[in-house]
Wavefront OBJ file of the C-alpha trace (Angstrom):
o trace
v 15.931 7.064 -5.258
v 12.741 5.391 -6.345
v 12.694 2.195 -8.383
v 10.864 3.394 -11.503
v 9.336 -0.015 -12.248
v 7.898 -0.222 -8.730
v 6.749 3.407 -8.998
v 4.815 2.650 -12.204
v 3.267 -0.435 -10.629
v 2.316 1.489 -7.481
v 0.778 4.343 -9.478
v -1.160 1.856 -11.584
v -2.449 0.100 -8.468
v -3.399 3.444 -6.854
v -5.394 4.437 -9.944
v -7.191 1.094 -9.880
v -8.022 1.670 -6.203
v -9.356 5.140 -7.022
v -11.641 3.583 -9.631
v -12.761 0.901 -7.202
v -13.511 3.516 -4.552
v -15.502 5.602 -7.033
v -17.494 2.476 -7.942
v -18.164 1.788 -4.255
v -19.380 5.349 -3.668
v -21.767 5.058 -6.627
v -22.977 1.665 -5.443
v -23.677 3.023 -1.952
v -25.533 5.968 -3.459
v -27.636 3.554 -5.552
v -28.308 1.485 -2.427
v -26.846 -1.685 -3.924
v -27.436 -4.876 -1.929
v -25.251 -4.937 1.211
v -23.283 -8.129 0.439
v -22.361 -6.635 -2.938
v -21.145 -3.459 -1.214
v -19.077 -5.562 1.161
v -17.568 -7.445 -1.770
v -16.547 -4.135 -3.356
v -15.104 -2.913 -0.066
v -13.136 -6.111 0.501
v -11.789 -5.889 -3.030
v -10.493 -2.403 -2.241
v -8.836 -3.723 0.913
v -7.022 -6.403 -1.100
v -5.899 -3.795 -3.610
v -4.588 -1.585 -0.807
v -2.614 -4.513 0.588
v -1.121 -5.039 -2.853
v -0.169 -1.357 -3.000
v 1.362 -1.625 0.479
v 3.541 -4.457 -0.802
v 4.834 -2.333 -3.693
v 5.559 0.592 -1.369
v 7.334 -1.582 1.184
v 9.385 -3.307 -1.503
v 10.464 0.065 -2.870
v 11.463 1.268 0.596
v 13.449 -1.881 1.271
v 15.250 -1.718 -2.070
v 15.853 2.027 -2.223
v 16.496 2.951 1.391
v 16.841 0.091 3.848
v 19.602 -1.704 1.942
v 21.821 1.378 2.038
v 20.791 2.260 5.607
v 21.819 -1.170 6.850
v 25.261 -0.723 5.307
v 25.772 2.514 7.201
v 26.266 2.047 10.962
v 24.767 5.459 11.712
v 21.594 4.696 9.723
v 20.974 1.133 10.916
v 18.977 2.140 13.985
v 16.799 4.447 11.906
v 16.045 1.632 9.450
v 15.096 -0.717 12.282
v 12.803 1.898 13.891
v 11.083 2.580 10.556
v 10.490 -1.103 9.877
v 9.170 -1.714 13.383
v 6.814 1.265 12.949
v 5.520 -0.102 9.627
v 5.104 -3.576 11.131
v 3.203 -2.146 14.108
v 0.901 -0.101 11.884
v 0.193 -3.105 9.700
v -0.975 -5.128 12.694
v -3.505 -2.629 14.060
l 1 2 3 4 5 6 7 8 9 10 11 12 13 14 15 16 17 18 19 20 21 22 23 24 25 26 27 28 29 30 31 32 33 34 35 36 37 38 39 40 41 42 43 44 45 46 47 48 49 50 51 52 53 54 55 56 57 58 59 60 61 62 63 64 65 66 67 68 69 70 71 72 73 74 75 76 77 78 79 80 81 82 83 84 85 86 87 88 89 90
């Protein structure tokens, strides 16, 4: 049960990231000035964070809400969210 609006936004963001990554690879190959490469890389990082937000929002809306309403699924939802939080802080 995927929110189609969030899916479209996430796919769009992922395609933008793919384009940004391709541009970075070409820039590295052309030996572009290091600060410019770093700017491209940091831009990709920001785009990935934006994608992460879409993916997390979809998970919260499509799974966690229903899991929290079901006693048997509550613990699973908490474990998943703690895992995501832990990964995001590494």
